[in-house]
C-alpha positions in Angstrom: 159.5 180.8 251.2 163.0 179.2 251.4 161.7 176.0 253.1 158.8 174.3 254.7 158.0 171.2 256.8 155.2 168.8 256.3 153.9 165.6 257.8 154.2 162.4 255.8 152.4 159.6 257.5 153.8 159.3 261.1 157.0 161.1 260.2 158.1 164.6 259.3 159.9 166.0 256.2 161.6 169.2 255.3 161.8 170.8 251.9 164.3 173.6 251.3 165.2 175.7 248.3 169.0 175.7 248.1 169.3 177.9 245.1 170.1 177.5 241.3 172.2 174.6 240.1 173.4 173.3 236.7 171.2 170.6 235.3 170.2 168.7 232.1 166.8 167.9 230.7 165.9 165.2 228.2 164.1 166.6 225.2 162.2 163.3 224.8 161.2 162.2 228.3 161.7 165.6 230.0 163.5 164.0 233.0 165.9 166.2 234.8 169.5 165.3 235.9 171.7 167.4 238.1 175.2 167.9 236.8 177.5 166.6 239.6 180.9 166.5 237.9 180.5 166.5 234.1 177.4 166.5 231.8 175.9 163.3 230.6 176.1 162.5 226.9 172.6 161.0 226.5 169.6 160.5 228.8 170.3 157.4 230.9 166.6 156.5 231.0 165.5 156.8 227.3 168.7 157.6 225.4 167.3 160.9 224.3 169.2 164.2 223.7 170.0 166.3 226.7 170.1 170.1 226.9 171.9 172.0 229.7 169.8 174.3 231.9 169.8 176.0 235.3 167.1 175.2 237.7 166.2 175.7 241.3 167.4 172.8 243.5 165.6 171.7 246.6 167.0 169.6 249.5 164.4 167.2 250.7 164.7 164.8 253.7 162.2 162.9 255.7 162.0 160.4 258.4 162.1 162.8 261.4 160.1 161.6 264.4 158.9 165.1 265.4 158.2 168.4 263.8 160.9 170.0 266.1 163.6 167.6 264.8 162.7 168.4 261.2 162.7 172.1 261.9 166.1 172.0 263.5 167.6 170.0 260.6 166.0 172.4 258.1 167.4 175.4 260.0 170.9 174.0 259.6 170.5 173.6 255.9 169.2 177.2 255.5 172.1 178.5 257.6 174.6 176.6 255.4 173.0 178.0 252.2 173.1 181.5 253.5 176.8 181.1 254.5 177.7 179.5 251.2 178.6 176.2 253.0 175.9 174.0 251.6 177.1 171.0 249.6 174.6 169.3 247.3 174.3 165.5 247.7 176.6 163.5 245.4 177.1 159.8 244.5 180.8 160.3 244.0 182.8 157.6 245.8 186.3 157.9 247.2 187.9 155.8 244.3 186.4 158.1 241.7 187.4 161.2 243.6 191.0 160.2 244.3 191.9 158.6 240.9 189.7 160.6 238.5 189.4 164.0 240.1 192.0 164.7 242.7 195.2 163.1 241.3 194.8 164.5 237.8 194.0 168.0 239.2 197.2 168.2 241.4 199.6 166.5 239.0 201.0 169.7 237.6 201.3 171.3 241.1 203.7 168.8 242.8 207.1 167.2 242.0 206.8 164.1 239.8 208.2 161.9 242.6 205.6 163.3 245.0 202.8 162.7 242.5 204.0 159.1 242.0 204.1 158.6 245.8 200.6 160.0 246.2 199.3 157.8 243.4 200.9 154.6 244.8 199.6 155.3 248.3 196.1 156.0 247.0 196.0 152.9 244.7 197.6 150.4 247.0 196.5 151.4 250.5 193.4 153.7 250.4 191.3 152.6 247.4 191.2 148.8 248.1 189.6 149.4 251.5 187.6 152.6 251.2 187.3 153.1 247.5 183.7 152.1 247.2 182.6 154.4 250.1 180.7 157.5 249.0 182.8 160.5 249.6 180.1 162.3 251.6 179.6 159.2 253.8 183.2 158.8 254.7 183.7 159.1 258.5 186.7 159.5 260.9 185.9 156.1 262.3 186.2 154.5 258.9 189.5 156.2 258.3 190.8 155.1 261.7 189.8 151.5 260.9 191.8 151.8 257.7 194.9 152.9 259.7 194.4 150.0 262.0 194.2 147.6 259.2 197.3 149.0 257.5 199.3 148.7 260.7 198.2 145.1 261.2 198.3 143.7 257.6 199.1 146.5 255.2 202.2 145.1 253.4 201.7 144.7 249.7 204.6 142.2 249.5 204.9 139.6 252.2 203.0 139.6 255.4 202.6 142.0 258.3 201.8 145.6 258.7 203.1 148.9 257.5 205.3 151.1 259.8 203.9 154.0 261.7 205.7 156.3 259.3 204.1 154.7 256.3 200.6 154.9 257.7 201.2 158.6 258.5 202.1 159.1 254.9 198.8 157.5 253.9 197.1 160.0 256.4 198.9 162.9 254.8 197.6 161.9 251.4 194.0 161.5 252.7 194.2 164.8 254.6 195.3 166.8 251.6 192.8 165.1 249.3 189.8 165.7 251.6 190.9 169.2 252.4 190.8 169.9 248.6 187.4 168.2 248.5 186.1 170.8 250.9 187.7 173.7 248.9 186.1 172.3 245.7 182.6 172.0 247.2 182.4 168.2 247.5 182.3 168.2 251.3 181.3 170.6 254.1 184.1 169.4 256.3 187.0 166.9 256.1 186.5 163.6 257.9 190.3 163.3 258.0 190.4 166.2 260.5 188.6 163.9 263.0 190.7 160.9 262.3 193.6 159.8 264.5 196.7 158.7 262.7 199.2 156.6 264.7 201.5 158.6 266.9 205.1 158.9 265.8 207.6 158.3 268.6 209.3 161.4 269.9 212.2 162.6 267.7 213.5 160.6 264.7 214.7 157.0 264.9 218.4 156.7 264.8 219.6 155.8 261.3 222.2 153.1 260.7 225.4 154.9 260.0 229.1 154.3 259.6 231.6 155.8 262.0 234.7 157.7 260.9 236.9 154.6 260.5 234.3 152.7 258.5 233.7 155.6 256.2 237.4 156.1 255.6 237.8 152.3 255.0 235.0 152.4 252.4 236.6 155.3 250.5 239.9 153.6 250.6 238.4 150.4 249.2 236.7 152.1 246.3 239.7 154.3 245.4 240.1 152.5 242.0 236.4 152.3 241.3 235.2 154.0 238.1 232.7 156.0 240.2 235.0 156.9 243.1 234.3 160.6 242.7 230.5 159.8 243.2 231.1 157.8 246.4 233.4 160.5 247.8 231.0 163.3 246.9 228.1 161.5 248.7 230.3 160.8 251.7 231.8 164.3 252.0 228.8 166.5 251.2 225.8 164.6 252.4 223.9 165.3 249.2 221.1 162.9 248.2 221.5 160.2 245.6 219.2 161.9 243.1 221.0 165.3 243.6 224.4 163.7 242.8 223.0 161.9 239.7 221.4 165.2 238.6 224.7 167.1 238.6 225.8 168.5 235.3 229.3 169.7 234.5 228.2 173.3 234.5 227.1 172.8 238.1 230.7 172.4 239.2 233.0 175.4 239.6 236.4 173.9 239.6 238.1 177.2 240.4 235.9 178.0 243.4 235.8 174.4 244.5 232.0 174.2 244.7 229.0 172.3 243.3 225.5 173.8 242.9 222.5 171.6 243.4 219.8 172.6 241.0 217.9 169.3 240.2 217.4 165.7 241.1 217.3 162.7 238.9 215.0 159.9 240.0 212.5 157.3 238.8 208.8 158.0 238.3 206.6 155.2 237.1 209.5 153.2 235.7 211.1 156.1 233.8 213.9 158.5 234.6 212.6 161.9 235.6 214.2 165.2 236.5 212.7 167.3 239.2 213.6 170.3 241.4 215.2 169.7 244.8 213.0 168.5 247.6 212.8 171.8 249.4 213.4 175.5 248.7 216.7 175.3 250.5 217.5 172.3 248.4 218.8 174.7 245.7 222.2 175.3 247.2 225.9 175.7 246.6 228.2 173.4 248.6 231.9 173.9 249.1 234.2 170.9 248.4 237.3 169.7 250.2 240.5 169.6 248.1 240.5 165.8 247.8 236.9 165.6 246.6 237.6 168.4 244.1 240.7 166.5 242.8 238.6 163.3 242.5 236.1 165.2 240.3 238.9 166.6 238.1 240.2 163.0 237.7 236.7 161.8 236.9 236.3 164.5 234.2 239.6 163.4 232.6 238.5 159.8 232.7 235.1 160.7 231.2 236.8 162.5 228.4 238.8 159.3 227.6 235.6 157.3 227.6 233.9 159.8 225.3 236.8 159.4 222.8 236.6 155.7 223.0 232.9 155.6 222.2 233.2 158.2 219.5 229.9 158.7 217.6 228.1 156.2 219.9 228.7 158.5 222.9 225.5 159.8 224.5 226.0 163.4 225.4 223.7 163.5 228.5 225.7 166.3 230.1 225.6 164.7 233.5 228.7 164.3 235.7 228.0 160.7 236.7 227.0 158.5 233.7 227.4 155.0 232.3 230.4 154.2 230.1 228.5 155.3 227.0 227.5 158.7 228.5 223.9 157.8 229.2 222.2 158.4 232.5 222.8 156.2 235.5 219.7 154.6 237.0 219.4 155.3 240.8 218.6 151.7 241.6 221.8 150.6 239.9 223.8 153.0 242.0 222.3 151.7 245.2 223.0 148.1 244.2 226.6 149.0 243.3 227.0 150.6 246.7 225.7 147.5 248.5 228.1 145.3 246.5 231.1 147.6 247.3 230.3 147.8 251.0 230.0 144.0 251.1 233.3 143.6 249.4 234.9 145.9 251.9 233.4 143.8 254.8 231.6 146.8 256.2 228.3 146.8 258.1 225.3 146.9 255.7 223.7 150.3 255.4 221.5 151.8 252.6 223.1 154.3 250.3 221.0 157.1 251.9 222.8 156.4 255.2 226.0 157.9 253.7 224.1 161.2 254.0 223.3 160.4 257.7 226.9 159.3 258.3 228.1 162.6 257.0 225.7 164.6 259.1 226.3 162.6 262.3 230.1 162.9 262.0 229.8 166.7 261.1 227.6 167.5 264.1 229.4 165.3 266.6 232.7 166.9 265.5 231.4 170.3 266.5 230.4 171.7 263.1 227.8 174.5 263.3 224.3 172.9 262.9 223.2 175.8 260.8 226.0 175.2 258.3 225.4 171.4 258.3 221.6 172.1 257.7 222.4 174.4 254.8 224.8 171.8 253.2 222.1 169.1 253.6 219.4 171.2 252.1 217.0 170.8 255.0 214.0 173.1 255.1 215.0 174.3 258.6 217.8 174.1 261.1 215.2 172.7 263.6 214.6 169.7 261.3 218.4 169.0 261.3 218.6 169.2 265.1 215.5 167.0 265.4 216.8 164.3 263.1 220.3 164.2 264.7 219.3 164.9 268.3 221.0 161.7 269.4 224.4 163.2 268.5 223.9 166.4 270.5 224.6 165.1 274.0 228.1 164.0 272.9 228.7 167.4 271.1 227.4 169.2 274.2 229.8 167.4 276.4 232.7 168.1 274.1 231.7 171.8 274.0 231.6 171.9 277.8 235.1 170.5 278.0 236.4 173.0 275.4 234.8 175.9 277.2 236.3 174.8 280.5 239.7 174.4 278.9 239.6 178.0 277.5 238.4 179.5 280.8 240.7 177.6 283.1 243.7 177.7 280.9 243.2 181.3 279.8 246.3 182.6 281.5 
């Protein structure tokens, strides 16, 4: 018989055979211990030697007020066993699962920067509040309470709450981690599926950008800067900071006037790390305008002079944009240099990444094909590009209407 029900005092209890399971038995005290994640080294009761075995496991639960309630609960267990959905009880808490099971398991499957982001979000925003909660007792309500707390007072530095976008990133980490917990047999269903992350406002918030005159003023002000070619490349191609810093000389085709994005240079846990582009379409070849190509040629000549000056002390990193001794540039140093140069030029303060948004905004508003702009940016889809820069489209649409009218009415 797979299971049975019996009365215990004034309450009812079910007892179900859920099949074989890995276990350990102590050779001294004969106690049995189910293997949940990894085998024990010695018996936690008497310190005796343990041997691994396989034994029939039973699910036992009491406290039901009536025989009918116990029967219904037992039927659910039997059905789950027959459909291979049964999950044995576990004492694993969320902290142990995220930090010791999940993160180490996925480390080799994601980009280093993605792993670092997952680890930071788990350690700083999930574990402090829910870490001690047993994985199998985690509820959608508890997850929703976490989101509310993060929105109200989730900042690690200073006071105040996290943005909606940041809390949604926390949700994305929990959702993936708990989905994997279901696949790995720790949970029957993911409580994150029933949680309600805060709603993102429709579309993307407009990014701070420079207009055409401001962008040209910046490029004019940095004409004599050692890294002028970098600033111009960022402004005229919309590539990401890490993609520009990851460029090697063999990624540039001077004759064809193109660069090929193959990698990104960034920081992971305080160290420089090379990773693949953010999306599949991130691996791309971008055409350069003549002035940007000339700037790169001048940069190559200047780097050759620096290499000669440093002689044996030169670090042959192979990157296009490097420090004076040839070693890699740190992304944070480039962002700081950009802020200082923009301030010196008396221009509105924007983050370095907004050079990318400035490029895209100007390109789309000038009538460039969104499909081409999307490809140059390395976005995963054209729809993403249109969604991010939707605020530009009304102006572009009005210009297109006027252009079409001019063609039709002045066709003769």
